[in-house]
C-alpha positions as CSV (number, residue, x, y, z in Angstrom):
1,M,88.3,92.0,97.8
2,W,89.9,94.6,95.5
3,E,86.5,96.1,94.7
4,A,86.1,97.1,98.4
5,S,89.7,98.2,99.0
6,S,90.5,100.9,96.4
7,A,88.5,103.9,97.5
8,V,89.0,106.9,95.2
9,G,87.8,110.4,95.9
10,P,86.5,112.8,96.9
11,V,87.6,114.4,93.6
12,V,89.7,113.6,90.6
13,V,91.8,116.4,89.1
14,T,93.4,117.0,85.8
15,A,97.1,117.5,85.3
16,D,96.8,121.2,84.9
17,E,95.1,121.4,88.3
18,F,97.7,119.5,90.3
19,D,101.5,119.8,90.7
20,P,102.7,116.3,91.8
21,A,106.1,117.8,92.8
22,A,104.5,120.1,95.4
23,A,101.8,118.0,97.2
24,T,102.0,116.0,100.4
25,L,100.3,112.6,101.0
26,T,99.2,112.0,104.6
27,T,97.7,108.7,105.8
28,R,96.1,108.6,109.3
29,V,94.7,105.7,111.2
30,N,92.2,106.7,113.9
31,G,93.7,110.2,113.7
32,E,97.3,109.2,114.1
33,V,99.7,110.1,111.2
34,R,101.1,106.8,109.9
35,Q,102.5,108.1,106.6
36,Q,103.5,111.5,105.4
37,D,105.6,112.2,102.3
38,S,105.9,114.5,99.4
39,T,104.6,113.4,96.0
40,G,107.8,114.9,94.7
41,D,109.6,111.9,96.2
42,L,107.9,109.3,94.1
43,V,110.3,106.8,92.6
44,F,108.5,107.1,89.3
45,G,106.5,110.2,88.5
46,P,103.1,110.1,86.8
47,A,104.5,110.7,83.3
48,E,107.0,107.8,83.7
49,L,104.2,105.5,85.0
50,V,101.9,106.3,82.1
51,A,104.7,105.9,79.5
52,Y,105.8,102.6,80.9
53,L,102.4,101.1,81.4
54,S,101.3,102.1,77.9
55,T,104.0,99.8,76.5
56,I,102.3,96.9,78.3
57,I,98.6,97.6,78.2
58,T,96.2,99.9,76.4
59,L,95.3,102.8,78.6
60,E,91.9,104.4,78.1
61,P,90.6,107.8,79.3
62,G,89.4,107.4,82.9
63,D,91.8,104.6,83.7
64,L,93.3,104.8,87.2
65,I,96.9,103.9,87.9
66,L,97.6,103.0,91.5
67,S,101.2,102.6,92.7
68,G,103.1,102.1,95.9
69,T,102.9,103.7,99.3
70,P,105.3,105.7,101.6
71,A,107.0,104.0,104.5
72,G,105.1,103.6,107.8
73,V,102.6,100.8,107.4
74,G,102.2,97.0,107.3
75,M,105.3,94.8,107.5
76,A,107.6,97.8,108.1
77,D,106.2,98.4,111.6
78,E,103.8,95.5,112.1
79,R,100.9,97.8,113.1
80,W,98.1,96.2,111.1
81,L,94.6,97.6,110.5
82,A,91.7,96.0,112.4
83,P,87.9,96.1,112.3
84,G,86.7,99.5,113.4
85,D,89.8,101.4,112.4
86,E,89.3,104.5,110.4
87,V,91.8,105.2,107.6
88,S,92.0,108.7,106.2
89,V,94.2,109.6,103.2
90,E,94.7,113.2,102.2
91,I,96.6,114.8,99.3
92,S,97.2,118.5,99.9
93,G,95.5,120.6,97.3
94,I,93.0,117.9,96.4
95,G,91.2,116.6,99.5
96,A,90.8,113.7,101.8
97,I,88.8,110.5,102.0
98,S,88.1,108.3,105.0
99,N,87.0,104.7,105.3
100,R,86.3,102.4,108.2
101,I,87.5,98.8,108.3
102,G,84.5,96.5,108.5
103,A,84.1,93.4,110.7
104,G,86.0,90.4,109.4
105,E,88.4,92.5,107.3
106,F,92.0,92.4,108.4
107,I,94.7,94.2,106.4
């Protein structure tokens, strides 16, 4: 399941190419905005996440750290994804990626 649910892309940027305090994360389902928030509102910033996780596990170059999500999905509003839905996630200044939920996959 996880191998098919953590799409990454279309680009990866380095810390000097991205200001996490100034970007906006927008998630759309079938074109409807479901989430939108500033990356500056993260509970724990990237440096804090890396520092903490490195006390638990060995981090290697190229490792990805995936964290939480803004309000607006799942149990908070009980609007679940269904087969055929298209989910698009965009981070301003980086790009967007879209994926369609396949048959038999409910999230």
